[in-house]
C-alpha positions as CSV (number, residue, x, y, z in Angstrom):
1,M,-267.4,25.4,-36.9
2,K,-265.6,25.8,-33.8
3,A,-267.7,25.8,-31.3
4,F,-271.1,25.7,-30.0
5,Y,-271.7,27.9,-26.7
6,P,-274.3,28.3,-25.0
7,Y,-275.5,31.9,-24.0
8,L,-277.4,33.3,-20.4
9,N,-279.8,36.6,-21.1
10,F,-280.5,38.3,-17.3
11,D,-282.6,41.6,-16.0
12,G,-279.8,43.3,-14.8
13,N,-278.2,41.3,-12.6
14,T,-275.8,39.6,-15.0
15,R,-272.7,40.0,-13.2
16,E,-273.8,38.7,-9.8
17,A,-274.9,35.5,-11.9
18,M,-271.2,35.2,-13.5
19,T,-269.7,35.6,-10.2
20,F,-271.6,33.4,-8.5
21,Y,-271.2,31.0,-11.3
22,Q,-267.4,31.4,-11.3
23,Q,-267.5,30.6,-7.8
24,V,-269.0,27.4,-7.9
25,L,-267.4,26.6,-11.2
26,G,-263.9,28.1,-11.5
27,G,-262.2,29.2,-14.5
28,E,-261.4,33.7,-15.3
29,L,-264.2,35.5,-15.1
30,A,-264.1,39.2,-17.7
31,V,-267.3,41.1,-17.5
32,Q,-267.5,44.3,-20.0
33,T,-270.5,47.4,-19.5
34,A,-272.0,49.4,-22.9
35,A,-270.4,51.9,-20.1
36,D,-266.6,49.8,-20.9
37,A,-267.6,49.6,-24.3
38,K,-268.5,52.7,-24.9
39,V,-271.3,52.0,-27.5
40,P,-274.7,54.0,-27.3
41,V,-277.5,52.2,-25.0
42,P,-280.7,53.3,-24.4
43,P,-280.9,55.6,-21.1
44,G,-280.4,53.4,-18.1
45,S,-278.4,51.1,-19.3
46,E,-275.2,52.2,-19.4
47,N,-274.1,50.2,-16.7
48,R,-275.6,46.9,-17.8
49,V,-273.7,44.2,-18.3
50,I,-273.0,43.5,-22.5
51,H,-270.5,40.9,-22.5
52,A,-269.5,38.6,-20.1
53,R,-267.9,35.1,-20.2
54,I,-266.3,32.5,-17.9
55,T,-263.2,30.6,-19.8
56,Y,-261.7,26.9,-18.4
57,G,-259.7,25.7,-20.0
58,S,-261.5,25.4,-23.9
59,T,-264.6,25.7,-22.3
60,M,-266.7,28.9,-22.2
61,L,-270.1,30.4,-20.4
62,M,-271.2,33.7,-21.9
63,A,-273.7,36.2,-20.9
64,S,-275.4,39.4,-21.2
65,D,-278.1,41.5,-19.9
66,T,-281.0,42.9,-21.6
67,M,-281.1,46.4,-21.9
68,H,-283.3,48.5,-19.3
69,G,-286.8,48.0,-20.5
70,A,-286.7,45.1,-22.9
71,P,-288.2,42.4,-21.5
72,F,-286.9,39.4,-19.9
73,T,-289.4,36.3,-19.3
74,P,-286.8,33.7,-17.0
75,G,-286.3,30.7,-18.9
76,N,-286.4,32.1,-22.5
77,N,-283.1,33.4,-21.4
78,V,-280.6,30.6,-23.2
79,W,-278.9,31.3,-26.7
80,V,-276.6,29.2,-28.9
81,S,-273.4,31.0,-29.7
82,I,-271.5,29.5,-32.9
83,E,-268.3,30.7,-33.3
84,C,-268.0,30.2,-37.4
85,E,-265.0,29.5,-39.0
86,S,-265.1,31.8,-41.5
87,L,-267.2,34.9,-43.3
88,E,-268.1,32.4,-46.3
89,E,-269.5,29.9,-42.9
90,I,-271.3,32.6,-41.1
91,E,-272.7,34.2,-43.9
92,R,-274.2,30.7,-45.2
93,I,-275.6,29.8,-42.1
94,F,-277.2,33.0,-41.2
95,P,-279.7,33.4,-44.1
96,A,-280.6,29.2,-43.6
97,M,-280.5,29.6,-40.1
98,A,-283.1,32.1,-40.2
99,A,-285.7,30.9,-42.9
100,G,-288.5,30.9,-41.3
101,G,-288.0,32.5,-38.3
102,T,-287.4,36.2,-37.1
103,I,-283.7,37.9,-36.9
104,V,-283.1,39.6,-34.6
105,M,-279.7,41.2,-35.9
106,P,-279.0,41.0,-39.4
107,L,-275.8,39.6,-39.9
108,A,-273.2,42.8,-39.6
109,D,-269.9,44.1,-38.1
110,Q,-268.8,44.9,-34.8
111,F,-267.1,47.1,-32.7
112,W,-265.1,43.8,-31.2
113,N,-264.0,43.5,-34.7
114,A,-266.6,40.1,-35.5
115,R,-269.2,39.8,-38.5
116,F,-272.2,39.2,-35.8
117,G,-275.8,38.2,-35.7
118,I,-278.9,37.3,-33.8
119,L,-282.0,35.1,-34.6
120,I,-284.9,33.0,-33.4
121,D,-285.4,30.0,-36.0
122,K,-288.4,28.8,-37.2
123,F,-288.8,26.6,-34.0
124,G,-288.7,29.3,-31.3
125,T,-284.7,28.2,-30.7
126,H,-282.2,31.4,-30.2
127,W,-279.6,31.3,-32.2
128,M,-275.9,34.0,-32.1
129,M,-273.7,33.6,-34.8
130,N,-270.0,35.3,-34.6
131,F,-266.8,35.7,-37.0
132,Q,-264.1,36.7,-35.3
133,R,-261.8,38.4,-38.3
């Protein structure tokens, strides 16, 4: 594995939160909405942030908004993102981690040229896994 990164979710205020964190922590902030990426989303979600990141050296903090109307519970909005080194690694780790848990988004190729999936393990920990091609 290349790295583990915290990934935060917000209910429509990701840009505000990440701008605040960037002002406090420093680093570079990049923000992308669903409209920017031209991806289909539920009505009312076009201007929600689908991905934001603050990079500072080799560290990274990432975040996104929930889709409009999706459930959101403050305190349960932290995910651990694993950046995998190979297709074989993500294909091995994802189903093993999902055993006894819930697959939220099956592994699939994504528009950012990566293999990506989301799950909640049997202990309730939220995971995102990415292999950048």
